[in-house]
N, C-alpha and C positions, 0 to 999 in steps of 0.2 A: 504494500500500500504506500503510495507516495504522499508526502506532506504537501498541502496546498501552500505554495511559496509565499503568497501575499499574506495569508492569515498567520503563518508562523513568523514571518518577518515582523508583523504587527505585534504579536505576542512577545517576541524577544525584546522589541523596543520598549513596550509598555512596562515590562517588569524589570528592566535593567535599572530603573531609577528607585525602586523600593517603595516605601510607604507614603501615605498622604501627608501633607503639611497644612497648617492653618493658613487661610488667605490673609493677606496683609492689608487689604483695603477696607475702609469703612470701620464700623464698630464690630470687629470680629476678633477671634483669637481667645485666649484664656480669660480675658476680662469682659468679654461680651456677655449680654444677658442670655443669649442662646448661642451654642456652638454651631456655626453655619457650615463647618467643614471646609474643604479645600477650594471649592469653586464658587463660594457664595460669600456675601457680606451682609451684616446685620444693618439694614437701613430703614429708618422710620418704622421700627417695630416689626420688621419681617426679614426673613432671609431672601436676598435678591441675587440672582445669577449675574453678578457684575462682569463676568467674562462675556456676556452676550446681551445684556439689557441696554438698550439705546438711551434710557433715561438715567442709568447708573453705570456707565461704561468705565470699568477699571476702578470705580470707587463711587461712593454714595453721592448723588447729585450731579455727576458728570454727564452732561447731555450731548449726544451726537447731533451734528448738523443735519439738515435735510439732505437726503440723497446718500447718507452714510448709514452703515450698520456697525454694530459692535462685534468685533471678532477678537477673542482672546484678550479682552479688557482694553481694546483700543478702537477708537472710531476710525473706520476705514471706508474707502469707496465701495459702494455696492457694485456688483458685477454689471458691466455695461454703462457705468456712469463715470463722469470725470470730475471728481471733487478735489483733485490735487494735480500734480504733474504727471501722474501715471494712471492710465486707463486700463483696467483689467476686464477683458471681454471673454465670456465663456463661449468657446467655439467648438465644444465637444458635441457629438451626436448622442452621447450617453456615457454612463459611468464605466463603460468597459471598452472604450476605443483603445486599440493597441495594447496598452498595459493596464487596462481596467481603471483608468483614472480620467477625470475631466480635464480638458485642455484649457489653458489660459494664455492668451497672448497679451503682450504689453506694448504700449506705444506712448511716448511723451515727447516733450521738447528738450529733454536733457540727455538724450542718447540711449535710453532704455528701449530697445527695439526687439521684435521677435527674433529668436535665434540667440539672444544673449543669455548669460548665466542667470540662474535663479535658485531659489530654495523652496521646498515644498512644505506646506502645512495644510492638513485636511483635504488633500487632493487638489490644491490650488498652487500654481507656480508663481511665486512672487519675485520681482526683480530685487537684486542686491543693491543696497545703497552704495553709491560710488564716492570717489574722492576722499576728502577729509572727513566727510560725514560718517563713514563706516568703513571698516577694513575687515578683511577675512578674519573671522574669529570674534568680531565685536557684535555684529548684528545684521539684520536684513529687514527689508520692508519697502514701503513706498517712499519716494522722495517728494517732499512738498516744500517748495521754496528752497530755503537753506537748511531745512530740518529733515533728518532721516527718521521717519516714523517707524521705530523698531516695533515689530509685531508682538505686543504684549511683553516685551523684554525677553522673549525666548532666545536663548543662545543660538548663534548661527549654526553651530554644529548639530543642533537637534533637528534641523531640516535636511531632508535628502536632496542631493543635487538634482536639478532639473533644468530644462531649456525652455525659455519663454517661447510660447507659441507651439509647444509640443506637449505631448501627454505627460502629466505628472503622476507619480505613483500615489496610490491611495493609502490612507491609513486605516482607520476603523471602518468596518463595513456597516452599511445601512441597507437592510434587505426587506423582503416581504414574503408572502406565501402564495401558493397556487389559489386559483379561484374556481371552486368546484372541479378540481383536478386539471383545469386548464392553466397554462402559463400566460400567454398573451390573452388579453380579454378586453372587450368593449372597444375594439379598434386600437388599443394601446399595446405597444411592445414592451414586455416586462423588462427586458435588459436595457432599455433606454433609461429607466429610472432607478433600478435596483441592482446591487452588486452581490447579493446573496439570496438564496432561495431555500425555503422550507416547504416540503409537501404538507399541506394542511391535514389531509386524511390518508393519503395514499401509502404513507410509510408506517401506518399503524398495523401491528401484526395481524389482527383479524381481517384487515382488508387485503392482505396478501395471501393468507392461508385461512380458509374458512373453518376448518376443524382439525383436530389433532390427527396427524398422519396423512392429511390430504395434500394434494399437489399445490405448489406455490404458483400464484398468478402475478407475474412481475410486470405485466404490460404497461400499466399506468406509471409505475415508478421508473420503468425503462425510459419512457418518453420524457419525464421530468429531469432525470439524471442526464439524459442525452442533451437536453436543452442547456443545462448547466455547463456541461463540458464544452458544448459548441460556443457558448457565449462567455466562457471563463468566469462563471458565477461560483461563489462558495456554496457548496451543497451541504445542507444540514439534515440529518436523519431525525425524524420525530415519529415514532418513539419505539424503543425495543419492548419495554414492559410498562403496562398501564393497567389500571383497574377496569378499563373499558376497551372495546374494540379488540378483544382477544379471541383466538380461535375457540370454537366450541369443543366440548369433550374434556377428557382428563389429560392435563398437561403436567410435565415434570421437567427435571433437569436436562434430560436428553433433548426434549423438544425445544427448550429455551436455547441451549447451546447450538443446536442445528440451525435455528432461526438466525442467530447472530452470525454464525459462520457462513451461511448461505448469503446473507445480505452483504457482508464485507468482502466476500469473494467476488460477488457480482458488481459491487459498486466500490472499487478500491480507493477512489478519490473522494472520500467522505471525511472531511476534517473535523466535523462536529457531530456528536451523537447524544441525544437524550436517552440515557440508559434506562432510567426509571422516571416516569412522569407522574406527578401528583401523588406522592406517597400518603399513607394513612396520616390523619383521619380523612383525607379528601377522597381518595379511592384506594382500593386494595384488590389485587388479582385473586381469583378464587383458588389459585394453585400455590399460594405462598408457602404453605406448609410442606409442599412437595419439593421446594427448592431451598429450604433452609429454615423457614419460619422466623420467629423472633420479633414479630411486630411489637412495638412499644417496649422492647427490652434490648436484645442484642442486635436487632435488625440484620440478622444473618442472611436473610434472603436478598437484601439490598447489597450487602457486602459481596455475596456470591455473584450477583448480577454484574457488578463492576469487574470482578476478577474474570469472569467468563467473557465479558465484552472486550477487555484488554487483550485476552488471548486471541480473540477473533479479529480485533481491529487495533493492533498495537500502536499505530501512529495517529489515531484519532483522539481528539479532546473529548473526554467522557464526562458528562454532567448529570447532576440531579436537578430536575426541573420542577417548579411548583408555582402555584399562585398564592397571592396574599402575603408573600414573604417579605415584601418591602412596603406594604400598606398597613399591616396590622401587627401589633406587638406580640400577641399570643402565637400567631402563625409563624412569625419570625423566630421566636425562641424555640418553638417545637422543631422547626426546620433545622435550625442550627444544632440542636441536640442530635438529630439524625446524622447530619454531615460530620459532626465531631466524632460520633461513634464509628462511622465508616472510616474516617481518617485514622482513628486510634487502632483500628484493626489492620491498618496497613493496606487497605484496598486502594486501587488506582483511580480515585476520583480526582479529576483535573479541573473542574469548574462548577460553578453554580449557575442555574438558570432561574431568573426572576421574570415571571410572565408579564407583570405590570398591567393586568386587566382592570384593576380597580382604581385607577388614577382619577376617574371621573366621579367617584363616589363623593357625595357631599360632605362626609365626615373625614375624608382623607385629606391631610394637610401636607404641604410641601416640606415643612420642617420634619415631619414624621417620616416621610418617604426618604429624605436625605439621610436621616439618622439610621434608619433600618438598612438602607443600601450600604452605607459605610460599615455597619455592624457585620453584615454578611462577609465582607472582605476582611475586616480587621480581625475578626475572631477565627477565621479559617485560613487566611493567607491565600485564598483562591480568587481567580478572576470571576467576575459576575457578568454574564451575558443577559441583556434584556431580550427575552425570547418571544414575547407575544403582545407587544404594546398596542393598545388601541384607546381611542377616546370616542365614545359613542354618544353623539348628540346631533339633532337636526339643526342646531343653532351654529351656523358657520363661525361666528365671531367667538363663541365660547370654545369651540373645538380648537380654533387658532390660538386662543389665549392659553389653553392647556398645553398644546404642543410647544408654544414659546416658553412655557414655564418649565416643563419636564424634560423635553428633548435636550436642551443644553446641559442639564445636570448629568444625564446619561452619557452624552457624547463627549463631554469634557472630563468625566471621571477617569483618572489614570488607570483604574483597574477594570474598566468596561471595554472589552475589545470589539464589541459589535452590538448592534441593535436590529432586531427583527420586528417589523410592524405586522400586526395580524389582520391583514386584509386591506385592500385599497379600492375596490369597486363597490360603490354604495348600493345597498340592497342585496349584495351577494356575500356578505360577511356572516360570521357565525351567529347563532340565534340569540345569544345573550348580549351581543353588541351590534344590533341591526342597523344602527346609524353611524357606524364608525368609518365607513368608506371615505376615501379621500378624493375620489372622482365620482361626481354625480351628474347623470345625464350627459356623459362624455366631456364634462367640463371640470377643470380643477377647482376644488374647494379652496378657500384661502389658506388653510393649513397645508395643503399639498404645495401650493405655490410658494409659500414661505419656506417649507422644508427643502424643496428643490433649489431655491435661491441660496439657502444656507450651505447646501452640499455642492453648489456649482453645477447642477444638473438641469436638463431642459425643463422649461416651465409651461409646456403645452403638449 
């Protein structure tokens, strides 16, 4: 099995820097009324994402000018605008052109032209500030007059080299799922907008094998995996073991091992796998006692599942995936107890999956989500993937507001390698989030437009 080069490069870069630090802007840090974590500041009684908030960009009360957006704590020109000496224009046909990154060309009056040197951040190739304003090793960003606008103070070395006007390498992925087993949908090409794909239902064991001992039907998964390979998308398996969508009949260790082995042999380029989805008390397979038992004690069946998955898929990132683990205290604590038990047993659990379905619940607060997200990483040392994010509402502005609130938190957290949004076509998303789609009547909802602008991807 080969490792997906883009994903593993991202993981290596993310975890070479170690743990989180307190943010230095605004009323934050050890003396703040609320610990806002690494990417927020405490402003006017609330934790604000000062790395991305245009009204509090880089610090409380710092407002960006019209035509600017806040990127990594600095007011910068929005794609396609000229609010300084450098114009960055998105010229990519999608997130996967050539090397799977958006392309950015630069032109200005001070000699930064397409084909010149640049540094990449978030899939965008920025020009290096020239002359006395910046030197190799000091910084990079846009030039504006006589000032080099260093992008958030990020050291030059942290950006990968790129060429202006050519494809820049991507960092964290932002993907989506199939729509009723189809990839392209509603006249839109999936690979134009997303660089990772999760089969919504086709990868669930019971949809591949109807009953114990029966033949496998791989046809739907074959098509999705083939699309991912053709378009250089990161392919994530969802899911090996779950309390639902399992084959009928009596299942045991041999059946589970064979399912895993057959899958990984057929789809060798699967860098991410949900080994167990929604463990008790949320769901529980009927056959757990046949594969080790131990629910609410040793969790031996989960330990075994990770051991067997590693044997079948040694190069995949293996994760435990669940809902409510970043929205609710009790679910978070219980989930952490399971993860720590699995870790203590030496089982090869590589990552945590946080579904993030409940962000639109009226009782869920940003501060609580941030605290629980950080806790998942801090208490386990594991990366946290956002695996099933959705905001379900018919109110376009409310959906936009929620995306603007939570997406930067996830995308800028150093221990979150990627985000999967759970559906994009309105009216064709899962039953408990029927209004979460980002494209309605073939038109982008404001949240989709904003998201694509943030990622430097097409907006129509």
